[in-house]
C-alpha positions, 0 to 999 in steps of 0.5 A: 537681295540676289546676288549676281554670278561672275560672268553677269559681273563680268560681263557687265564690266566689259559693257562698262569698259567699252562704252567708255571706250567709245566715248573718251576714245582710245588711249593709244589712239591719242598718243599716236595722234599727239606724237603725230602732231608732234612730228608735223608741227616743225616748220621748215625754212630754206636759207641759200646763202652766198658770199656777198658781193657789191655787183648788182649782177652777181646778187641777181645770179643768186637770187635767180637760182632761189627764183628758179628752185623755189617752187619745187622745193616748197611743193616737194614737201609739206614741211618746208614753208619759205624758202629765202637767199641771204648774203655774208657781207656786203648788202642786205638781206643778211643772214641775219636779217633773214633769220630774224624772219625766220623767227619771226614766221614761228620757223622751228628748223632752217636747212641752210644751204652754202652757195660756196665753191669748197671750204674756207674760212667763209663756210668753216668759219663765218657763216656759223658765226653768224647764225650762232652755231660756232663761238671762234673768237677770231671770227667774232672779232673779224666779223664785229670789226667788219660791221657784219651782226651776229644772230642766234636763232630760235630756230635750229640750222641744218647745213648742206653740203658745199659746191664741190660735193656733187658732180655738178662741178666738174660737168660745169668746167667741163661743159664751158671749156668745150665750149671753147675748145677747137683743137684740144691737143694745142689747147692748155687750160688756166682754172682761176678762183677766189682761193683760201690761205686758211684752206689752200691745201684743199682748195688746191686739191679741188683745182688739181682734180678738175684738172684731172677731169678735164685731161680724162673727159675734154682730152686737154692734157695741160692745165694750170690754176692761179687765185685771183682773190685777197691770197693774191692781193686782188693782182692779175699777176698769178694769173698772167702766170699762169696763162704763159705757163701754159702757152709755154707747151700749148699754142693756146691758153683757155682761161676759165673764172671757176667763181660761182658768180660774175663779178665785174671786179673779178672776172673784167677786171682781174682776170680780163686784166690778166688776159689783157696783159699777156698781149697775145690776144690770137692765142687765149680764149676767155669769156668772163663767165662764172659757174652759175647760170647753171639748170644742174645747180638747180637741180642739185639744190632741190635735191639736197634740200630734200636729203637734208630734210630726210636726214633731220625728220625722216621720209615725209609726205610730198603734196 
């Protein structure tokens, strides 16, 4: 039998390898395809979370944020497949209910947008505990006593910043004050917020900063703030005192609720009651409104969801 030369053998081997490669495909391409499939297998849900209220009007204002942002969020990125709203307490849909729905739908990751004003026990302890992200013994016991269900979902959870993070809040307060202002030099502002016993320093810092913004942007040089939540037992007196303090040096007090949405108990009974109790209606301007509705807040929700998604996954092709 005649010998096969080395060049001929080498050429034959290369041809065989080429045929195998064409038949089976490039192993490197297979790895790349598998890696791509893994990266795009994540299905994201967005959950807008708020405190909750027995007020239908309050809940509607929060649901309206979801309605106003849903299509834009879903259109912004193929990885996001669903958006929902949940309430921490008082009413359904609860956080646990929504997280169960996400698990049932095979959602791998949930971007949680807490529509809360600033840091509090709700944002720092309660909501993460309800979602199984923290195991704080005190929070667990409190939530259990209040009948709030805790559910540790299969989905990974990613939290966005709170509402005091964007400049939107400052612009919102300035706009509302200016809407009631007629003579800034003779007016002072009273900012009324819920308050927090555990995070009192943070809340005071926020309200002081809002007062500074008013002085620089609206020319209203005097401002006071008060609490209206459980920290003051839902009493009107702290707000009455703040109004009276402004009226000592200014002709008019402009009262602004620093609350996310309108709840009849707070805007009407507590803050409105304080305005009435002071007994100087000609010197007080008050509109029982809230931070919502605000198109800038809607824009921020869309932006922060996408920023969070990029942090989690890196840039993803938009539709």
